C-alpha positions as CSV (number, residue, x, y, z in Angstrom):
1,M,-18.7,-22.5,-4.9
2,Q,-16.8,-21.4,-7.6
3,S,-12.7,-22.0,-7.3
4,G,-10.5,-18.8,-8.6
5,T,-8.1,-16.2,-8.2
6,Y,-9.9,-13.9,-5.4
7,G,-8.6,-10.3,-3.6
8,L,-9.3,-8.7,0.1
9,S,-8.5,-5.2,0.5
10,Y,-9.2,-3.0,3.6
11,D,-9.3,0.7,4.8
12,I,-9.5,1.2,8.7
13,S,-9.3,4.2,9.8
14,T,-6.9,3.6,13.9
15,P,-5.7,6.9,14.7
16,A,-9.0,7.4,17.6
17,T,-7.6,4.6,19.3
18,E,-3.8,4.8,19.4
19,E,-3.4,8.9,19.2
20,D,-1.3,8.4,22.7
21,L,-0.9,4.9,22.1
22,P,2.3,3.3,21.1
23,C,2.3,1.3,18.3
24,G,-0.7,1.3,17.1
25,T,-1.3,1.3,13.5
26,V,1.9,-0.9,13.1
27,E,0.4,-2.8,15.6
28,T,-2.8,-3.4,14.2
29,Y,-1.2,-3.3,10.4
30,R,1.0,-6.5,11.5
31,Q,-2.2,-8.2,13.2
32,I,-4.6,-7.7,9.7
33,A,-1.1,-9.6,8.1
34,L,-0.8,-12.2,10.4
35,C,-4.3,-13.0,10.2
36,L,-5.0,-13.1,6.3
37,E,-1.3,-15.2,5.8
38,H,-1.6,-17.7,8.5
39,G,-5.0,-18.4,5.6
40,H,-2.3,-18.9,2.5
41,F,-2.6,-15.6,1.5
42,I,-0.5,-13.2,-0.3
43,H,0.4,-9.8,0.0
44,L,0.4,-7.5,-3.4
45,Q,1.2,-3.5,-1.8
46,K,-0.4,-1.3,1.8
47,S,-3.9,-3.9,1.8
48,D,-4.4,-5.8,-1.1
49,W,-3.9,-9.3,-0.2
50,I,-5.3,-11.8,-2.7
51,H,-5.1,-15.9,-2.8
52,E,-4.5,-18.6,-5.9
53,N,-6.7,-21.7,-6.1
54,M,-9.6,-20.6,-3.0
55,D,-13.0,-20.9,-3.0
56,A,-15.9,-18.1,-2.1
57,I,-16.4,-18.7,1.3
58,T,-12.8,-19.7,2.6
59,T,-11.8,-17.1,2.1
60,Y,-15.7,-15.4,3.1
61,Y,-15.1,-16.7,6.5
62,T,-11.3,-15.6,6.4
63,M,-12.5,-11.6,6.3
64,L,-14.5,-12.5,9.7
65,M,-11.7,-14.2,10.9
66,L,-10.2,-10.6,10.8
67,C,-12.4,-10.0,13.6
68,T,-10.6,-11.2,15.9
69,I,-7.3,-9.4,15.6
70,L,-6.5,-7.9,19.5
71,P,-7.0,-6.3,21.1
72,P,-11.1,-7.9,20.4
73,G,-13.6,-5.7,19.2
74,K,-10.4,-3.4,17.5
75,L,-11.6,-3.6,14.1
76,Q,-15.0,-3.7,14.1
77,S,-14.4,-0.1,15.7
78,T,-11.9,1.0,12.8
79,V,-13.0,-1.0,9.8
80,R,-14.3,1.4,6.8
81,G,-14.0,-0.9,4.6
82,L,-13.4,-4.6,3.9
83,K,-14.1,-6.4,0.4
84,M,-13.5,-9.3,-0.8
85,H,-13.3,-9.8,-5.2
86,K,-12.9,-12.3,-8.1
87,I,-10.5,-11.7,-9.8
88,E,-10.4,-13.0,-13.5
89,S,-7.0,-12.1,-14.0
90,H,-4.5,-10.3,-13.4
91,Y,-4.0,-8.8,-17.2
92,Y,-5.4,-5.4,-15.7
93,D,-2.9,-5.1,-12.9
94,I,-0.7,-2.1,-14.7
95,S,0.6,-1.4,-11.9
96,Q,4.4,-1.8,-13.3
97,D,3.3,0.3,-16.0
98,I,2.5,3.3,-14.5
99,C,5.4,3.3,-12.1
100,L,8.2,5.5,-12.7
101,G,10.2,3.2,-15.1
102,G,7.3,1.7,-16.7
103,R,5.8,1.7,-19.7
104,Y,4.5,4.7,-19.3
105,A,6.8,6.5,-17.0
106,I,10.0,6.4,-18.9
107,M,11.4,9.5,-17.6
108,L,11.1,12.2,-15.0
109,K,8.4,14.7,-15.6
110,G,9.2,17.2,-12.5
111,L,11.4,17.5,-9.5
112,T,12.0,14.6,-8.4
113,P,13.5,12.6,-4.9
114,S,16.0,10.8,-4.8
115,T,15.5,7.9,-3.4
116,L,12.7,7.2,-6.1
117,V,13.8,7.7,-8.8
118,P,15.0,4.2,-10.0
119,A,18.7,3.0,-11.3
120,N,16.8,2.8,-15.0
121,V,15.6,6.3,-15.3
122,P,17.8,9.3,-16.1
123,G,17.7,12.6,-14.1
124,V,19.9,15.2,-12.8
125,E,20.4,16.8,-9.9
126,P,18.3,20.7,-10.3
127,P,20.6,24.5,-10.2
128,D,20.8,25.2,-6.8
129,N,17.4,28.0,-6.9
130,F,14.9,25.2,-7.6
131,L,11.3,25.9,-6.5
132,L,9.8,23.2,-4.1
133,P,6.8,21.7,-5.8
134,C,3.6,21.9,-4.6
135,Y,2.6,20.6,-1.1
136,T,6.2,19.4,0.4
137,R,6.9,21.1,3.5
138,H,10.0,23.4,3.4
139,S,13.0,22.4,5.5
140,D,16.8,21.9,5.3
141,A,16.1,18.1,3.7
142,A,14.0,19.1,1.1
143,S,16.2,22.7,-0.1
144,N,19.3,20.9,-0.6
145,A,19.3,20.0,-4.0
146,A,21.2,16.8,-3.6
147,N,18.1,15.0,-3.0
148,W,15.8,15.6,-5.7
149,K,16.3,14.6,-9.5
150,V,15.4,16.3,-12.8
């Protein structure tokens, strides 16, 4: 099998098994992370992991090992997708370029929560009579202009 950089990504849906259970979703993701870390995978973001200098069969075996997370049957009953990817080049990863403060997002384009605005992006507090962005739940914190940058 060809060696190279392989990635694993997964999509799980755990609410049906955890709605009344403590530490449910967090524990499921922690169990998956421990298994992948044991296989020397590096966490990129959310459900994306990579391993450089790996062969396809070992990567595939690592995916199968995820079926051993606790409790037994957890992954099998919650998985929506589990994929292996051969990554030829990291050149196509534009994550940092499109993030606020990156090459393609050097300035704010609208009202943004101030905690999401990096120091290298200029922004000012909006006027007191500002309108909340679409899909923003009204609350005291959301209505406070000090919590926003524009």
